[in-house]
N, C-alpha and C positions, 0 to 999 in steps of 0.2 A: 417441333421442339419434341423428343419422347420421353412418355413418362416415365421417371426410372423406374416407376414401383410396379412395371409391366415390361422393364426392358428383358427380352429374353436371357433365362442363364443356363445352365447346365440341366440337363435333363435328370431324369433320377435314376435312369441307370446306365447315366455315364460312368459309374465306378466299376464298369466291365472287366474282367481279367484282360491283360495285356494293355491295357489301354495307355497306361502310362508310358510302355516304351513306344506304343505308336506315336503319342504324342513327343516323345523327347524325339525321336528320328524325324520326323516333321521339323520343328524347331529348330534342330540344327542344319536340316537341309534347306529348309525356310529360310533361316537369321543368319547362318554362322558360314554353312560352306555353301557360297554362289560362286559359280564356277563362270569364266569367260562361253564356255560350251549354252549356259543356262540363257546367260545375256543374248546370245547370239541366237538360240533357239526363238525369241520373237520373231526377227526378223527373216531367216529360215522359210519359216511356215510361211509367211506373206510373200515369200521373194518374189513368185511367180505370179503375182496378183496385176492386176493392169494398172496402169497409172490414176485409175479413178479411186482404184482401192487404196489410196495411200493413205487416207485418213483413217483407215483401222487400224493401220499399223504404227500410224505417229499416237492414236488411241493406245493401242497395244501397248506399245513402250511408256506413256503416260503409266496405265496400269500398274504396269512393272514396276515402275518409280516409287507409285503408291506402296506395292508389297514391299521394296526394299526399305523405304521409308519407315511403313508400321514396324519393319524386325529390326531396325537400328534404337527404333525410340522402345520397342519392347527390353531389347539387350540392352538397352543404356540405364534405361528411366522404368523398368519394368517392379525393380526390387524397391520394396517402404524405406531402405535409405537411401535415397535419393532426393537432390533436390534440383531445382532448374531455376534457373536464372538467363537474363538478356548479357550478351556481347558491349554493352554501352557500357556497362560497368566500368569502373576504372577511371583514369586520366583523357578518356575521351580518345586514345592513340590508337585505338581498333579502326581498322579500315572498315569491315563490317559490323556495324553497331544494333542488327539485329537479328543475328544468331542466337538461339536457343542453347544454352550449354547446360550440359549436366556434371554436377557432381557427388560424391558421396557424403551423405547426410554425416555429419559430427558435432560432438560436443568435448569441450575440454573438461577435464577430470576437477579442475580447479587445486589440484597440488604442484607445491612449488612454485615457481617465476612461471610468469605466462609464457606461454609458446611463441612461435614465428606465425603469428597469423597467416601471411602471407605464402608461407611455405605447405603449412597444411593445407590451403586450400589450393595451391598447386599439385601437392603428390593424390589428391583426393578427386581431379580433373579426369571424368571421363569421355569427353567428347561433345563435339559441339553435331547440333542434329540438323544437318545440311550434306548434300550431296558433294563428293570431289572426284577429280578425276587423278587422283593419286593413294594407290593404297593405305587406307589408316592415313592419310592427310588430316580427316576432321577430328583428330584423337589426340594431335597435338594441339596445347590450349592457345600457341602463337599462329594458328590456322586463321585465326579473323584477322590476324594484324595487319593482314595484306587483301588489298582488294580479292575479289571474286577471280580477274582475270580477264584475258580479252577472249570473247565468246561466251563469255558468263547468260544464262538466262537471267531474266528478269522473270520476280516472282510474286512482285508485291511492287509496283507500278507507284512513283509519287516524284513530284517536280522536286522535293526536296531530296537531295542527295544521301541524309541521314535515315530516311524512311524507309528510300527505296533497298529491297532485298534481292539479291543477284543468287544466285548459285553456279557452282563449275558444273558445266556440261559433259555427262561422259558418253564416250563414244561407243556405239555398239558397230562391233564389223560383221560386215558381211562374209559368205562363206571365202568369198576371194581375199578377205583380209581387209578390203578396201571400207572407209566408215560407211554405215549405211542407214545410222540414224543415230538418235541418242537420247536420254532422259536426264532430267535433274530434279531434285526434291529439297523442301524446305521442312520443319517441322517446325509450328510455332503454339507456344505455352501460350492459353487461354487465359488463366488465372491473373496474368499478369495486367490484363485489362477490367472496361469495369464492363458488367453482363447487364446488356440494354433488356432482356428479356425478363427479368425478376419481376414475380408476382407478386400485385399489388397485399399490401399488407390489409387484415381484417380487423374491421372494428376501431379503427384508429383514437378515436375520441375515448374510448371507455375507460377506468381506472387500470383496468386488465392490463391491457395494450399500453397504456402508457407506462406502467409499471414494466413491460415485457421489453418495450425498445430501446428504455434507458440503460438496461442490462444485456442487451442485444438486439444491436441496430440493424430494422426488418431492411431496408433498402438504403440504398447510394444518395445523397444531395444532388439528385442531376441539377436543381435550379441553382445550385452555390456556385456551379463551376463557370470561371472567369476565361478558362481558352479554348472552351466550347461552346457551343449553344446547345445545351442539352434541354433547357426548359420544357420541351414536348413531350420528355419521357416523365416529366414529375405531374404534368395539366394534363398528360391522356395514360395516367398509371393502368388504369383498368385492360386497357388495350396490351399493356408490356408483353403479358404471357404468350400474346399470340403470335410474336415476335419468332421468327424461327432463324432469320440469319442478321448480320450487320445489315445488308444492302435492306432490308426490309425496315428497318428505323424510318426512312424517307419514308413511308403510311402511314407516319405518323406527327412526321413535319418536323423532322432533323435533315438538315441539308447534306448533300455528299459532302461539300468541304468540311462539316461538322462530325462526320462518321469514318473518323480515322481507321482504318484496319488494325492499326497499334493499339489502339483507345479501344474501341466499343466492341463487345463479341455477345453471343448469347446461348444460353441453354448449358450453361458451364457447372462441373459437379464435382467435388472434394470427397477424396476418404478420409476417414479420420485412423490415420496411420500415425507412428512414433518415424519420424524422418533419421533420428540417431541413431536409435536401437534395432527399428523394424519393428514389424508387428504392429495389431490392433494399438490401440490409444485407450486407457482405462475410464469410463466413464464415473467419474464423483457423483454428477447426481443421484445413481443408483447406488454405489459404493456407498455414501452417507445417509442414504433414506433411513437406512434398517438401522438400529438404536444401538447395536452391535457392532464393532466391528469385526470382518474375518480375522483369523487366526496370527496371520501372515502379515495383517495392517495392525492390530491389537499393540505391538511390541516396536514395530518399527518407526526408524526416525525418518524425517523428511529428505533432509540435506544427504546423508550417508546412504537412505536407500537401505538400511541393515538393522538388525535389532541391537547393533552397537551404533553409539553414536561419533559423529564427525570429531567431538574432541568432547572428553569428560566433564564432570563438574568438576570446576577448579575448587583446590585445597584453601582452604581459609584456617584462622586460627582455630584453637580445640575452642568449644562453646558458642562461636560466632553460628549464628545464621546461614544455612547452605545456601548455595546458588546450584541452579539448576545446569544440566546442561543446555550451551547455546543453541546445540543443535535441537529443534522442536518436533514435536511427535503429530504424527499424521492422526492419532485421538485428540490431542489439541486444537488440531484446525478442522477436524468434523465436530468438535464440542462449540469453537465459534460457526461454524455451519448451520447449524443446528439450535441456534440460540432463539431464532425466530419462535419456538415452541415454547419461551418463557414473558413472550408476549401476552398481556391480558387487558380487560375492560376497554370502554370504548375509546381511550384515547392510546391506547399500544402503548401503555407503559411496561416497566420491566420492576416485578419486585425484587427488592435487594433484603433477600430473606436470610436469617446467617445458617439457615439450614440448606439453601442454596451454592455455600461455598465449603473452599474446603480449606482447614486450618496449615499453615505452610510451616515446614518441619522447623521446629527452635530449640533449644536449649531443653525445654521441659517433653521437647518428643521429636528427640534426636531420630534420625533415620540417615542410613548411608548405604552403599554397592547399588547393588540392582534395584533394592525398594527405594532409593534416591532418584533414580534417573524415572523411575515410573509412579513415584508419589502425585496422587491424584490433584494438589494443588498446582503439579507444571505440569498435569496434561489433562487439566480441563479448565474453560473459560471460569477466571474468577471476577465477578463483578461488584462493585463496592464503587461509591462517591469516592474518585481521586482528591489527597489530601493539595490543595493550590497553594496554601499557605498556611502557618504556624507562628505565630508571635506570640512575644511575649510585651507586655507593656508595664512600664514601671511608673510608678507616682507615689507621691507624698502628700498623705492623710493627718488630718489633724482634729482632735476630739477632747474632752474630758473624760479621763479614765481613773481606776482606783491608784493607778501607778503613780500618777499625777501625786495624790495626797503621800505617798512614800517618798517619791522625791523632793518632797516642800521638807519633811524631815529631815532628809539625808542633806538637804539643804543644795542637792543638784538642781533645782527648781527656785526661783525666787518668789520669794510670797510679798515682799514691800520696796517700794511703795507701790500703793495699789496701782499705780498707771502702768509701773513697771511689773506688775504681778505674772508670772505667766500661767496660763491659765488653760492650756493643752500640752497634749505630749502627741508624738509622732509616731506614725506608721510607715513601713514600705508596704505598699501594697502590689501586688503582683497579679495583674489580669493575663489570661490566657485567652488567644482568640483564634477559630479555627475556620479556615476559608474551604468549605469543601466544593468540590466542582463536577458537575455529571457531564463527562466530556460526550456524552453519546448525543446522536438525533433522536432517540425518545427521549420520553418522560424515564424518570427512577422513581420507585416509591421506598421511602426510606424508614426505619422504626428507631435505631439506636445503632448508636459506635461507643467504644471506650480508646482514648488515645492515652497511653501513659507518656508523659511530655515529662523528659528528665532536663535536669536544670543547665546553664549556660555558664561559660566562665569568665562570671561578670564581675568586678570589685571595685567598689565606691566609698566614696569621704563626703563630709557633707560640710557645710561652710554656714554658722547663724550670723547672720550680721558680717559679715566680712571675715569672721572668725574662722580658723578650720577646728571642727570639732575633735577630728581623728586623723592625726598625721598618717597614720598606716591606713591602709584599704580594708575595708571589710566584705570578703566573700560572700557571696552569696547561699553557696554550700555552707556557710557558717551560721547566719541567722536564725538562730536558736536559743530553745531558754537554755539554763544551765542545767535542766531537767532530759532535755531531748538533744543536747548536744553530742553525747554519744551514741545516738541512735540515727547519725545523719547522715550516714554513708549510704549510697545508691539509691538515694531517695527520688522519685518523681512525681507529681501532679497528675495525680487521675483525674482524667476529664470526659464527662460524662455526656455523649451530645445524644439529645432528643429531641422530637417535634416541639410545637407551640405546647405553652401548658393548656392541659387538656385534651392532647390529640394523641391517637396512638400511633398515627405515622404522618408522614409528610413527603408531600410528591415535590421532586427538582426538576424542574424542567429543563428542556435538551438545550445543550451548551451552558445551564445557568451556575453561576457561582452563588452560596449561600452563606450568610458569615453567620458564626455561633458564638457568642459569648457569653460571658460566667453570668446567672440569673439568681446564684443563691453565692453565702459567703461562707469561706473556711479559712483557718488560723494555722499558721504553722505547727501550731503546739499538739504536741500529744499526735501529729503526725497526722492530723484527720487531713491535710489537702491529701496526704497519700490514701490513707486506708479508708475514709469515706469519699472522698472525690468532690470534685466540684462538678456545678449540673452547668452544661451547657445549651442553651436554646437559641433558634434564631431569631436574630435581631440585637438590638444594643440599648441599653438602657442609660443612659449619661449621668453622670453624678449634676443634682439639680437644687442642690441644698435642701433644704425643709420638703423641699417637692418632687426629690425623688421617689422615682419607683419602688415600694417595698422588695423587688426581686434587682434590685441593684447589686452586682456582685463583687467578686474577688479575693484574692488569696493575699493575706496579711499578715506582717511578722512588727513587732516594737524593737525585735533587738537586731540596731541598725550596727553598734559598736561593739566587735566582739573578734578577737582576734583568733588565731590557729588554736591556741588551747582551748576556749570557749570563755575566756575572761573578757570581763568587758574592757572596749580602748576606746570610748572617748572620755572628754574631757569637757567641760564647761561649770563656771565658777569655781574650778579648781576642785573637783569632786570627779570621780570616774562615775561614765555613765553607760548604760547600755540603748536607751533614745534620749531622744532632747526634746527638754520641757519648753514651749513658744507661750506666745501672746499677738492677738491680732496686730498685722503690722510688721511682725519680726519677717525679714529675707533671709531664705533656706536657699543656699548654693551647691552642686551636685556636679563633682567631678566624677568621672569613670573609665576604666579600662578594664582590661584582656586580662586576667588571673586565674588561673589553674588553684584547685582545693588541694588534688586528690584524693578527693572522697569519693569520687563517682565513678571506681573503675571496676568499668564492667564487663561481665565474660564475656557476652556478647561482641564486645570490641576488644576483643586479644588483652582483657586483664587491664585497660589502660584506661585514660579519662579523654576524652575527646569534646570537641565544641560544641557538635547537638546531638541530639541523639533521642527518639522515639518510636513507640510499637504501638499498633496499630492494628486494633480489631473490631470486626464488627458481630453484633450483638452484645449480650450484657451477662454478666454474673457467670453462672456454671457451662452457659450456654455462650458464651463468647468464641471467637475463634483469631486467632491472629490470620491476618491477611496480607500484613504488609508494615512499612514503616520508614523510618530518616535514618541514615546515619552519614553522618558526616563531621569530618577534623581536618582543620585546618592545618595542624601540626605547625609546624614552623614561622608558618606565615599568619600566624593568627594575628602577632600583634600589627602586621604591615594590612591584614584584611580588614580587623576589627579593631577601628583606629582610639585612641584615648581621644575624651574632651574633658576639655578640663572646663572652668563655671561661665565661662565666659560664652562656649560654645552650647551650654545646655541652660535652658530655661532656670531665672530666679523667681523662684515660689515664694511669692508675699502671704504670708495666712492671713485669712479674711475673718474679719472681727465678728461675723454676723455669726460664728458658728457657735451652739449653744453652747454653754458652759456647768449645764444640771449634769449630777453625774447620777445616773439611775440605779446604781448597785447592781446591774442585772446580767454585765459581764458578756453585755453586746454593745461593749462604746466601740470597740474597732470596727463591728459592722454597721453603725451607723455614720461613722467616721466616711465611710465609704462613698458618701452624699458629698463628701467636700473634696475627694481626692483631684490632685495636681498632678498632670503628667510630665515626667521630663526624657524618657528614651522609650525606644518602639524597636524591638529586637524581633527579625522577621527570617524565619527559613521558608523560601519562595523555588517557585517553578519560574523556567525562564520564559522572559516575553520577550515582545518584539522592543519595547524602548527602557524598560527598567533595572535590565539585567547588567551587574558589572563585568561579567564575563559572557562576552557577547556572543552568540553562534547562531548555526541556523534551526530555533528551536526546537521547531515542529519537524525538522528532517532527522536533527542528529541527537535530540536529547530525551525523547520517549516520553512525554509529557503523560500517561495514560499507566504508567506500569506505578503498581502499587507500594512496590518496595525500592528501594536506593538507597546504594553506600556509594560514597566519595570520600576518601582520602587515607581511608583504612588501608586495605589491602590494594585497592583500585586507586592509584596515586596520580593517576593523570591529571591534565590543566583540569580546570575547574570549567573550561569551557565546555568540555565533554561530556559534564556531568547535568544530570535531571536537576538537582537543586542548589541553590546556594546559601548562603546566611548572612546577613550583613543586620547591622544597626548603626540607627541615625537619630537625632532629637526629634522631642515631640513637643511641640510648643503648647497644644490645644486639642479638645475634644473634636468631634465630626462637627461640623463640616471642613473646618482645617485640616491642613494635611501637610506632613506625613502623619495620619492618624490610624484610627478604624474607621477603613474607606468600607461604607456601608451606605448605598441606594436608597431613596424613597419607598422603591417598589420592589416588595416581597423580600425585604432583607436583603438586598445582593449584594456581591463585592463585585471584586473588578480582576480580568485577568487577560489571555488573549495580548493585547497589544498592551498591557501596563497593569503594575498593581494598587496603579492611584487612580483616584476619580478622574481626575487629568489628563492621563495617560492610556488608562486600562478599555474593558468593553465588558458589560456585564453578562453577556453571553459568548460563549467561543465552542463552537463544535468541531470535535476534533475525528470522530471517528462515529462511524455507522453499526448499529445494529441491526442486522437484515429483519426486514420486516414478511423476507419469504426465503424461500432457497435461492442458492446462487444461480445463475446463468452464465458467469462468466468467471473466471480466471481472475479475470481483474477486480473483482470484486475481496477476493481474498486480500487485497492490500490493506482490511482493515483486522484482517485475524493476528492475533496480538502472538505474534513468531517469535518476539523479541521481547518479554517481558519480565525474563528473571532478575534483571538487576543487572547484568554481568554488560560490561562496555566491548565494542560501542555502541551504543544507545541507538540503534536505528528504527527510527519508526516508519509504518507503511510500506513496509519492506517488500512484498510483492508487487511486481510490475511496474516498479520505479527503478532507477539506476544511478543512483548517486553513491557516486567513491566516499568510501567512509573514511575520515581524514587520519584515522589512526592506524592505518594498511599501508604499505606501501603501494605504491599504483601500481605496478604489477603482479599484486598477489591476491586471493581474495579467501587465503588462509594463513594466517600469520603466527606462529607458537614462538614463545621465548618464554619469559617469567610468567607471561599469560596469553593467553590462546586467544588471537581477536579474528571472527568471522564478518566476511564482506556479507551481510544476512539477505541483501537483494539480490545480489549475482546468485548464493547459493538456493535460494526459494526460487526463481525464477527458473534455472538450470534443472532442479528437480521438481516442476509444475508442469512447464510446458512442455508442449511436444507429445508428451507419453498420457496426459490425462484433456478432460476435457469435461465438459458438463451439458449433458442431453436435454436436460430440463426436464426430465420425466422424472418429478421427486413430487411427494403428498406436498402440496401448496394451503397454507391455511387462510381462513376466511379475512381479511383485512383489507382497512382503509376502503370498501366498499368493491373489494375484489372477492367474486366468492373461493368459496375453498376449490381444490381440483387436486384430484388424487391420481397416484401414479399409475396404478392398473387400468381406470379409466381414461386417462391422458393416452397410454398405449394405446389400448383398442382402437379410440377413435383415429389414430395418428394413421396406425397401420391399416384402417380399414377404410381412410380416405375421407373421415368425416368430417376432423378438425386438425388444425397443426399443432404439435407441439407449443411451449409458450416462447421457446427462441424459434421463431418461424421459419425461420434457413432451410430446418432439417427436413427431409424427404425422407419417405418409407422405400426401405429396396426388399423387396418379398423374394426376389430370387427364383428358385423352385417351388418355394413353400406359400400356404396361406397368410393370409393375416391372422387368420384365428391359428392357425399352428404356429405363427409364430409369438404371439402373446401368450400363449398357454406357455410356449417352452422357455421364452425368458422370465414367465412368473415362477416355473417351478426350477430353474435355475439358479444354482445356490453362487455360483459366479459371474453371474449374468452382468456385473458389470465391467468382466472383464471380455463379453462375446458380443453386448446390444451393436457394439461399431459396423458389425456385419453387416447389419440391416439398416443403415443409416447412411444417407450422403448428404451431403454440406451442399445446399444450393450456390452458385455465385460465391465460390472462394474467392479469396486474394492474395496474391503469391506478394509477400513484403520485398522479394526481391525485383519488383516493378521498377523501372525506370522511367514512366509514365505520368508525368508530373497533371494532366487532365484525371486520370483515374485516381491518382492519389487525392486530389480536390473532391472528388464523388464522394470516396473514401471518408474524409476526414470532416467531409461536411456532412453526413450520415445522420440522421434524426433533425436535419434543418426545420427550422420554425416548431421542433415538438416541445409539447407542453413540458414544464419542469415541476414535478411532483415537489408539495411543502409542508413541513412535518402538522402545519395548521390545518391539516385536510384539504387544501385548498390548491387549486394549479397555477401557475405562472406561464400566462403565453403571449410570449413576443416573439417579434421578428430575432432570428439568428441561430445559432446552433447553441445547444444547452451543454456546457460541459459544468456536471456537477459530482462533488466527490462522495456526497453522500445522499442515501437516497431513502426515504424522504431527504429534501434541502431544509435545515433549520430555518434561514432567512432567505432574501430575496436574490436575484441578480443583481451584483454589484454594480453592472452598467446602470439598474433602474433604481438605484438605493438612493439617489440624490445626496441630502448632508448627514446622511445615517450611512455613508460609503465605508467607514471605521468597522462598523457594527458587521455590517455584510460581505469587509474582509475575511472575516473572523466567523461567520454563521452561513454565509448564502454561496452562491454558486457564479457562473460567469457566461454570457454569453460572446458567441466570440463572431464576428462578421465573415464575409465571403470575401474580402479583402484580405483580411487575416489569415481566412484556411487558402487564400493562395500563395502568398506568399511562405505559409508553413510547408504547404507541399511544394515548393520548389526546392526550400532545404533541407526536406526528407530527402527528396531525390538524390543530391547532391551527398549526403549523407551514405545512402543507398549506394551511390556509385564511390564514395569514398570504402565504403567496409564490405560491399559486398564481395561476392555472393555468401546472403547469411546460409551458414550449413546446417543452421535450426531456425524454430521461432525463437528459442531461449537465446539464442545470438542477437537476432533482432530487438529484442528487449533489454538485453543488458549490454552494462558499458564494456570496452573491451578494454582488461586487463594489460597494462603493458605502459608503454607511455606517451607523451602527445595529449592531444584534445581529445582521442577518442577512450581514452581509459576515464577520464571523469564521468561521463554518463553516457546512456544507451542513443540511439539515431536518434529517437525522435525529441526525447529531453534537449538534445544538442539542438535540434533545428528548434523549439521551441524558445530556448535562451537566446539563440543565433537572430531571433528575429523583435525578441524585444516582447515576448507576448505579454509580459506580467510589469511591463514598466507603468501603467497608468494605475496601477493597485499599490506597486512597492514604493514606501517614501523613501527616496535616493539616499537621507540623512544615515539611514539605519544599516546602509551598507557597511563592510567591515572585510580586512582582511583576515584568516586565519592562520595563525601564528605557532602553533604546536602540532604536533601527529608527526608519522611518517609520511602525510601526503597534507601536508597544511594546506596547500592550495586548495583542498577538495573540501575543506572547513570554511574557505569563503566564501560570503553573497551575502546577504539582507536576512536580518533577525526575524524578517516575517515568513521567511520562506518556510514552506508546509502549511500556512494557512488556507483553507478552504477555497479562498479565494485567488490562491496563487495555483496557476494551472502547472502542475506535473504531469507527466507524460500517463502516468498511469490514469489519471481521470479522462484525458483523450482514449484509452485504451481499452477501458472496460467494456463501452457497446460495442466494438470494435472486434476484440481481441475473440469473441467464437468463430470469425470468417476468415482469422488469419491465416495464412500456413505457408508452408518453405520452399512449396515445391506445386506443381499443377497435375491435373490429374486428365484434363481434358483439353486435346491437343486439335488444331490444324492442320492437315498436310497440304503443300499447294506442289503438286507434280506437273511433270512436263514430260511430252513425248514428241520427237519429230523423227521424221522417216525424209529420206533423198531420194526420188525419183532416179530414174537414169539419165532424163535431160537436165541434171542437176539442181532441180526444182524442190526446196524443201515445204514439206509439211510440217504443220504441226499442231499440237494438241495440249490444254492444261485443263487438269480437274483438280478441286478441290474437297476433300473429306474432312470429317470431324471425328476423331476417337477420341473413347471414353473407357478411363480405366475403372475395371469393379473390382470388389472384395474377393472372387475368387480367383485362386490361382493359376496358371495355366495349364499344370499337373491336376487335375481334381481328385486325387488320390490325399493331397491333404485339404484337411478343412479351411474354409477363410481364416477362423481363428485359432487356428495352430500354425506353432512354428514350423516353418517348410520345413520336412526330412526330404524331400526330393531332389535331386539335386538339380533339374529342371526347372524345378520354384526357386533352388536359391540363385539360381543363375538369370533367369526370367522373373520373376517376382508374380505379380499379379496379371489379369490376362488385359488384355485391349479388344474392343469391338470397335468395328467402325459403328457410327450413327447417324450417319449422312453422308451421300456422297452428290455430286454435281461436276458438271462439265461448265468450263467458265470459257465466256469469249473472250480473246484480244482484250475488249474494252472492257471487260470486268478485273482485268489483271491489277 
């Protein structure tokens, strides 16, 4: 196997004048104008030789066959925008199953309805790479349907007819016109096989290698293959690089029957070209390594590929918070890529400083037009804790206050007899509770946040000892004093979220939910709850009577009976009252219902009152910045979704006789009453969960749980199954640990999410997304990029490298416009990123988790001089006619090196996704077999099987090893799949390839196929995952559901835990594999045959085999490898093929 860094390329003088013309003529003569006279020449030349010279004629014909094959290969597959695939694709009806076909590479632009995929492939078919005795016969797609026919030449022998390859004999006439010999040939794409000569990885047990291999797999899983015995290739990996041909695998223990011609190969290399558009692919490692993007990327949108987005920002009501365009920018993707720079400390935490976020456009900072498109808040990664839950707890509290004396005097409170004397007055207590969630796999350090929590449409009335006090319900927004009543509109509760007392900051662990509750008291009076705000800290101080913490908190009002005019509306003892006087032992009943007061007509909500509204700021005071919020309106469904509860549904509260009756006359009576508060209702804004959602959905697939801003029911009126948040209220009978209540664990003030919002159903930790520890090595790592974080539906999560059809779009569309524009984010992201881009891994890597710092310039210098591989070790240097020093110097000075570096890189052992070889797919899918998984606690988990980890590092252990803690592992950990599961998966993948192929781009393989039927629901790999039920051991079958709404409701069906990190998606499997995947071959083996006929009728035969490799240089060197070809020769024939090996075969080797 030749070292590609020293393979001869064009000499320095190759651009002499006239050379292009000569090359053109040579190619036209050699490749196109092959006349019968030329074919006859080889026989005429040796015609008069003696019989014992017949072998020379046969070999000459075999060499001619080889040259014809190379010419056809150069003609059909030399251009960049070509894909190669086997004739075994389809329904199996082709008689010839192992021919190599060539198609034009292509991508659908996503506009309008889906194309006819079969027609698109048929009209872009170029030909089969095999000899034919009919002029142009191999250029017809139906050619492979029929057997090669009588007299066909065997080029690959096999007992199994499906593995055998025959080619039609092309007769070569003698001068007399009688047959004097013949030839045959066939070309085989080696990238559809597994490369047995792939050299072993370096330092495989180091943290550096562990990280690198989990993002870009270094070698196939030879030992895991079940359809062939390839374990020797794993056991003797140090010797693999010495293998020069498939037959040499026997030297390290692979038996002949396991070394199938169609499954194993050696020495394969791939070019980094765009099969859809042509040209070299762009290196995003180099592009993103610089702090500033070049001008042509700085304002470019990813989906459209231009400075104009695929869809504009949606129009909203005047005053509403603007939404961005649903088409993300390259600047946003780069910001995510470079976010590893924000890691600090030995624990690799991220500081969530207000100085590092950008304020979202809002009514106080209006932005429109082009400025809105490029607003920093939409074009840079915005990191803040996510609001997982926002709650109101409503309680009644009792205590002795000065107002009671006024009530005694007015006769609205009883003074005698003594045993019936009213000794307390009553307050309504509102306890806001916020659960913040760190959805990332690294710790985040948090200092301060503010939330403006607006009031909900709650109305209530009370019973005292079974007697109704106020026949008309009191609305929450009316519970103010006479003096404050006129100033009650558009008010909110200001919640100041802070660390524990005495601390400047706190760390929220990876995936952790943390509960913040009130630690001080504010009254409604004088609008203090709005103006001064309530202090929320981690943890909860429960009411415990006299033993209560001095930091027990809440908001109080004693204005319990107030009508819409501000007049007191309760009646007790025949007197009008605003609060009710009680005594120990009295029983207070409560009834509630949804009712709007029309007081909170928010401009941001289009000037109307809504079910719920909050604003979320990072920071405090003048430094705070609006980073998100929740807008939710149930509209006409409010009474259905927020049920009325009568006094038999809610707890009856018995007044505690032990409450002190002394009046301290210090104005703190309400605060002291908090020690005795008794709950009756909890109202919750919550993220979708596996078990506790009213509107079931594939919560972590279709509901974007990390979005900081969510709007539902205002102008986005789709069913709430499609939204991020929902709102509910339910009776609350006691404080923790009973439920439903303030759900808080005994460890670190943790709340619950992921699987549920309650202690019985939820998990304290749930890690949704990765913040990279280092530069990405695989495009699959961009699944964590927030390409759909603006709040506009559909809320597709983990878009890149996944392929789930969004339920809001028709199955045959990826861009649906109407009153609103819906985009299929996964399809569009994959279509934009794959094929035209790659990651060289030649970037500045920080020192992290035991991995030393690595600088891009140093990585490239050592790479091109052969000292060390790149972090993605599959890349090999290609020097061409330059020295290593010249290349590194040129790339360092080249401002557009991201466009050019591909010309000096070759990919070792690329794998063509059009392969239909089960053993090859097994080896590919089993890459990283038995590899150590990296954990967030700094340790590694070493177990048998193939690690599949969405997050790197993984917050939790593998689901398979978690035992009784499997529920947490489902929401924080990773998976280990077995060899048997890989074997099943490989078979199903091959079925998908046959059904959908040929893939005319890598993006087509990754994406679903818009249209109708099963292929429109998900991509090939995801469909295979689903069909073998790879996630059944993880998913709770009781949480399965059928989607009911949307243009493609079926796509919304599934399990409510879909998207959890323990539920494998195709992106999880693809991430370490994508750097080696391609849709075409660049290394081909040609088998050629020649025969000669003696005068006595004897036939003399010869077979030869050559390996040819495509290289970056064009056929006509007048065009640089990095340029779009201007030469007609290069536009026709593309990049040059070289013969890299040649040998004669014996009949026994066929």
